[in-house]
C-alpha positions in Angstrom: 0.0 0.0 0.0 1.1 3.6 -0.5 -0.2 7.1 -1.0 0.8 9.1 -4.0 -1.0 12.2 -2.5 1.6 14.7 -1.3 0.6 17.8 0.7 3.1 20.6 1.1 5.1 20.2 4.2 4.9 22.7 7.0 6.7 23.2 10.3 10.2 21.7 10.4 10.0 20.1 6.9 12.4 21.5 4.4 11.9 21.2 0.6 15.2 19.7 -0.5 16.3 16.9 -2.8 19.1 15.1 -1.0 19.3 15.8 2.7 20.0 18.4 5.4 20.5 17.0 8.8 19.7 18.8 12.1 21.5 17.5 15.1 20.3 18.3 18.7 22.6 17.1 21.5 22.2 17.1 25.2 25.0 18.6 27.3 27.9 16.3 28.0 27.5 16.3 31.7 25.7 13.3 33.3 21.9 13.8 33.2 18.9 11.9 34.6 17.3 9.6 32.1 13.5 9.4 32.5 10.6 7.8 30.6 6.8 7.9 30.7 4.2 5.9 28.8 0.5 6.1 28.1 -2.1 4.8 25.7 -5.4 6.2 24.3 -8.2 4.3 22.6 -8.5 5.3 18.9 -11.1 2.7 17.8 -13.3 4.2 15.1 -17.0 3.8 14.9 -17.6 0.5 13.0 -19.9 2.5 10.7 -16.7 4.0 9.3 -15.7 2.8 5.8 -13.3 -0.1 5.7 -10.6 0.7 3.1 -10.3 -3.0 2.2 -13.8 -3.3 0.7 -15.2 0.3 0.9 -18.0 -0.9 3.2 -18.6 -0.3 7.0 -16.7 -2.6 9.3 -18.4 -5.8 10.6 -18.1 -4.7 14.3 -15.1 -4.7 16.6 -12.9 -7.7 17.1 -10.6 -5.9 19.5 -9.8 -2.2 20.1 -7.2 0.0 18.6 -4.8 2.3 20.5 -2.2 5.0 20.1 0.7 4.4 22.5 3.1 7.1 23.5 6.5 6.9 25.1 8.4 10.0 26.1 12.1 9.7 26.8 14.1 12.5 28.4 17.7 13.3 29.2 18.5 16.7 30.5 16.5 19.2 28.4 16.1 16.8 25.5 12.8 15.0 25.1 11.8 12.5 22.5 8.3 11.3 21.7 7.7 7.8 20.2 4.1 7.0 19.1 2.8 3.7 17.8 -0.6 3.5 16.2 -2.8 0.5 15.5 -3.6 1.7 12.0 -2.6 0.7 8.5 -0.3 3.8 7.8 -0.1 7.5 7.7 1.0 9.8 4.9 3.2 12.9 5.2 0.3 15.4 5.6 -1.0 13.3 8.5 2.5 13.3 10.0 2.6 17.0 10.0 -0.8 17.3 11.7 0.1 14.8 14.4 3.5 16.3 15.1 2.0 19.8 15.3 -0.7 18.7 17.7 1.8 16.8 19.9 4.4 19.6 19.9 1.7 22.2 20.6 0.5 20.2 23.6 3.9 19.3 25.1 6.5 21.6 23.6 8.4 18.6 22.4 10.1 19.7 19.1 8.3 18.3 16.0 11.6 16.8 14.8 11.9 14.8 18.0 8.6 12.9 17.4 8.6 9.5 15.7 5.3 8.1 14.5 5.3 4.3 13.7 2.2 2.4 12.5 1.6 -1.4 13.0 0.2 -1.7 9.5 -2.9 -3.7 10.6 -5.1 -4.2 7.6 -8.1 -4.3 10.0 -7.9 -0.7 11.0 -8.2 2.7 9.2 -5.6 4.3 7.1 -4.6 7.9 6.1 -7.2 10.3 5.0 -7.1 11.0 1.3 -5.3 7.7 0.8 -5.1 6.2 -2.7 -3.9 2.6 -3.1 -1.4 2.4 -6.0 -1.3 -1.4 -5.9 -4.0 -1.4 -8.6 -4.5 0.5 -11.8 -6.1 3.0 -11.8 -5.3 3.8 -8.2 -8.1 3.0 -5.8 -9.3 6.0 -3.8 -10.4 5.2 -0.3 -14.0 6.3 0.4 -14.6 8.5 3.5 -18.0 8.8 5.2 -18.8 11.0 8.2 -17.9 8.5 10.9 -14.5 8.0 9.3 -14.1 11.7 8.7 -14.8 12.3 12.4 -12.2 9.8 13.4 -9.7 11.5 11.1 -10.3 14.8 12.7 -9.9 13.5 16.2 -6.7 11.5 15.6 -4.1 14.3 16.1 -5.6 15.4 19.4 -5.8 11.8 20.6 -2.1 11.4 19.8 -1.4 14.6 21.7 -3.4 13.4 24.7 -1.3 10.2 24.8 1.9 12.1 24.7 0.8 14.6 27.3 -0.1 11.7 29.7 3.2 10.0 29.0 5.2 13.1 29.6 3.4 13.8 32.9 4.2 10.3 34.1 7.9 10.4 33.4 10.2 9.0 36.1 13.8 7.7 36.3 14.3 4.4 34.4 16.9 1.8 33.6 17.3 0.7 30.0 17.9 -2.9 28.9 18.0 -4.8 25.6 17.4 -8.4 24.7 16.6 -10.6 21.7 14.4 -13.6 21.0 13.8 -15.9 18.0 10.3 -16.0 16.6 11.1 -17.3 13.1 8.5 -20.0 13.1 5.8 -17.4 12.5 7.5 -15.5 9.7 7.4 -16.1 5.9 9.0 -14.0 3.1 6.3 -13.7 0.4 9.0 -13.2 -2.3 10.4 -16.8 -2.8 12.8 -17.0 -5.7 12.4 -19.2 -8.8 15.4 -21.1 -10.2 15.8 -18.4 -12.9 16.2 -15.7 -10.2 12.8 -14.1 -10.6 10.3 -13.7 -7.7 7.0 -15.5 -7.5 4.9 -13.4 -5.1 3.2 -15.8 -2.7 1.0 -13.9 -0.3 -0.6 -16.9 1.4 1.6 -20.0 1.0 0.0 -23.5 1.0 2.8 -24.6 3.3 5.0 -21.8 4.7 7.7 -24.3 5.6 8.0 -26.1 2.2 8.4 -24.5 -1.2 7.5 -26.2 -4.5 9.0 -25.8 -8.0 12.6 -25.6 -6.9 12.1 -22.2 -5.4 14.4 -20.7 -2.7 13.1 -19.0 0.4 13.5 -15.3 0.6 15.4 -13.8 3.6 13.8 -13.6 7.0 15.1 -11.9 10.1 13.6 -14.1 12.8 14.8 -11.9 15.7 12.5 -9.8 17.8 14.5 -7.1 19.6 13.2 -6.0 23.0 13.8 -2.8 25.0 12.9 -2.9 28.7 12.4 0.3 30.6 12.0 -0.1 34.4 11.7 2.3 37.3 14.0 2.2 40.4 11.6 -0.3 42.1 12.0 -2.6 39.1 8.5 -2.0 37.9 8.0 -2.0 34.1 7.3 1.4 32.6 7.4 0.2 29.0 8.4 -2.8 27.0 9.2 -2.2 23.3 9.5 -5.0 20.8 10.7 -4.5 17.2 9.9 -7.0 14.4 9.3 -6.7 10.7 6.0 -8.5 9.7 2.7 -7.5 8.2 -0.3 -7.4 10.5 -2.6 -9.3 8.2 -3.8 -12.4 10.0 -7.3 -11.1 10.7 -8.7 -9.2 7.7 -9.0 -12.2 5.3 -11.4 -14.0 7.7 -13.1 -11.0 9.4 -13.9 -7.5 8.2 -14.1 -6.3 11.8 -11.8 -3.7 13.4 -8.7 -5.3 14.9 -5.2 -4.5 16.0 -4.3 -8.0 14.6 -1.5 -10.1 16.2 0.5 -7.1 17.5 -2.6 -6.0 19.6 -2.7 -9.5 21.1 1.0 -9.4 21.8 0.8 -6.0 23.5 -2.1 -7.2 25.8 -0.2 -10.3 26.8 3.0 -8.5 27.5 1.2 -5.9 29.6 -0.6 -8.7 31.6 2.7 -10.4 32.3 5.0 -7.4 33.0 2.8 -4.4 33.6 3.5 -0.9 32.1 2.8 -0.3 28.5 3.8 -2.5 25.6 4.9 -1.0 22.3 5.1 -2.9 19.0 7.6 -1.2 16.7 6.9 -2.3 13.2 10.1 -3.1 11.3 11.1 -3.6 7.7 8.3 -6.1 6.9 7.4 -5.1 3.4 8.0 -8.7 2.2 7.3 -10.5 5.5 3.9 -12.0 6.4 2.6 -14.3 9.1 3.2 -17.9 8.3 -0.5 -18.7 9.1 -3.6 -16.6 9.0 -7.0 -16.4 10.6 -8.6 -15.1 13.9 -7.3 -18.1 15.9 -3.8 -17.7 14.3 -3.7 -14.0 15.2 -4.2 -15.0 18.9 -1.7 -17.8 18.7 0.9 -15.7 17.0 0.4 -12.7 19.4 0.6 -15.0 22.4 3.7 -16.9 21.1 5.6 -13.6 20.4 4.5 -12.1 23.7 5.9 -15.2 25.5 9.2 -14.8 23.8 9.3 -11.1 24.5 8.6 -11.6 28.2 11.3 -14.3 28.5 13.8 -12.0 26.8 12.9 -9.0 28.9 13.8 -11.1 32.0 17.3 -11.6 30.6 17.9 -8.1 29.2 21.4 -6.5 29.2 21.6 -3.3 31.1 22.6 -0.3 28.8 24.1 2.9 30.1 21.5 5.6 29.6 23.4 8.5 27.9 22.2 11.8 26.3 19.6 11.5 23.6 20.5 12.6 20.1 18.0 13.1 17.2 18.5 13.8 13.6 16.7 13.6 10.3 17.4 13.7 6.6 14.7 14.3 4.0 15.8 12.9 0.7 14.1 12.9 -2.7 13.6 9.4 -4.0 13.5 9.1 -7.8 10.2 7.7 -9.1 9.7 5.1 -11.8 8.3 6.4 -15.2 4.9 5.0 -14.4 4.9 6.7 -11.0 6.1 10.0 -12.4 3.1 10.0 -14.8 0.6 9.0 -12.1 1.9 11.5 -9.5 3.0 14.3 -11.7 6.4 14.7 -10.1 9.9 13.2 -10.6 10.7 12.4 -7.0 8.9 11.8 -3.7 10.2 12.9 -0.2 11.3 10.3 2.3 12.3 11.1 5.9 15.1 9.1 7.5 15.1 9.6 11.3 17.7 8.4 13.8 17.5 8.5 17.6 20.5 7.4 19.6 21.2 6.9 23.3 24.6 5.5 24.1 25.1 2.2 22.4 21.4 2.1 21.3 20.2 3.4 17.9 16.7 3.5 16.4 16.4 4.1 12.7 13.0 5.0 11.3 12.3 4.5 7.6 9.1 5.5 5.7 6.8 3.4 3.6 7.1 -0.4 3.4 10.8 -1.3 3.2 11.8 -4.9 2.5 13.7 -6.8 5.1 17.0 -6.4 3.2 17.2 -2.7 4.1 17.2 -3.5 7.8 19.8 -6.2 7.3 22.1 -3.8 5.4 21.7 -1.0 8.0 22.4 -3.3 10.9 25.4 -4.9 9.2 27.3 -1.6 8.9 25.9 0.4 11.8 28.5 1.7 14.2 26.1 1.1 17.1 26.1 -2.4 18.6 22.3 -2.3 19.2 20.4 -0.9 16.2 16.7 -1.2 15.7 15.4 -0.5 12.2 11.7 0.5 11.8 9.6 0.8 8.7 6.1 2.3 8.3 7.3 5.4 10.1 6.9 9.1 9.5 5.0 8.8 6.2 4.7 6.8 3.0 7.9 7.7 1.2 8.1 5.5 -2.0 6.0 2.8 -0.4 7.6 -0.6 -1.2 11.4 -0.3 -1.4 13.9 -3.0 -1.8 17.7 -3.1 -2.2 19.2 -2.5 -5.6 18.5 -5.5 -7.8 15.1 -6.3 -6.4 13.2 -4.5 -9.2 14.6 -6.9 -11.8 13.3 -9.9 -9.9 9.7 -8.7 -10.2 6.9 -9.6 -7.9 4.0 -7.5 -6.4 6.1 -5.2 -4.3 8.4 -4.2 -7.1 5.5 -3.5 -9.5 3.0 -0.7 -9.2 3.1 -0.4 -5.4 6.9 0.2 -5.5 6.8 3.8 -6.6 10.6 4.4 -6.7 13.4 3.3 -9.0 15.8 0.5 -8.2 18.2 2.8 -6.5 15.9 4.1 -3.8 16.7 1.4 -1.3 20.4 2.1 -1.6 19.8 5.8 -1.1 17.8 5.1 2.1 20.4 2.7 3.5 23.3 5.1 2.7 21.5 8.0 4.3 20.7 6.0 7.5 24.3 4.9 7.8 25.6 8.4 7.3 23.4 9.7 10.1 24.4 6.8 12.4 28.1 7.5 11.8 27.7 11.2 12.4 25.9 10.4 15.6 28.7 8.2 16.7 31.5 10.8 16.1 29.7 14.1 16.6 30.7 15.9 19.8 27.9 16.1 22.3 28.6 19.8 22.8 27.5 20.6 19.2 24.1 22.0 19.6 21.9 22.6 16.5 24.7 21.9 14.1 23.6 21.6 10.4 25.6 19.2 8.3 25.3 18.8 4.5 25.3 15.5 2.7 
């Protein structure tokens, strides 16, 4: 999925082609590291139009939330929001950041917005699905329009509550293997081409001499605990579509990530945050309502076990940077969108040995692997579905020639786009690693 609609950027957004980076660093002196978390219900009225079939939803399977985490070191605050919706486009991002910043004074550039990509929840207003030709415009009725209007303020409410609840925390990281539930829907034929396989007959056996596509089976876990050892927040990062429910039910659902969050909160307390990764080519191995519950519970169990064995990290000053790059569009996309490039924001947040990289759109798993391989930070989490649509599906150079659904109409950019995104993320990470913490507000060119 993607949105070719591009509204003019406001606030901190800068109209450039290949990247300016704004660094904001905390003072070098030791500072207190605090965190607060909160969630707000954002479940729409089931009378809202479901973008999947342009009809009202068939009730509510489970409720949707926006979850907010505020991290602070010294005077620097960072807001991380996770939303149980399909995605947001760049104009929605501006609205959410403006609402949150206005309510909390957290700078807009310090706000990361990640979506779970559940196909059983609403998506961006004015969204058009480019996966078909001509693009499918999503219908909006009054219940959905009302939900759209309220979303920025509900995000702001969650961040306000999280900010007010901040207290000193420790930071730990752990990892667990959940590969049994993951399938790369781009298996490779003997001739090197891809055969898109959205729902495999058997996710563990491939016919026709095909090779399995790459899968990162690791869920990365961040545990934030207060001085009494109580959980403030548990974050888990994994790249996988949230699509187990919508094929069987057209009801509203947070899908398997919603189940996982509930189970983690029941076990550990605090808030649980699913950070959707680079899952553009990764889907659940099995689908259905029961499978959504089984998958969510399985992953939650692994996350809880990992959190109990987390490695303590030294909380250090937070550093935030962004680069907005122009991704070149394919000829078909240029004709459909009326422009040669589309903006993509690459955002990096670091704290000591921990780095979080946020990529827009639906990056394939190879982008995360490339960034982690060359990152100068020993603990690097790579998110997709963050801060807008970008060029929607993006793979590493060479993926376009293999074909498949993701590299067709839904992949708006040219074959070089993935390389540009990876290079930009690595540049930011290296500059974070070497930049002196006394440099405040420094602007660096590409």
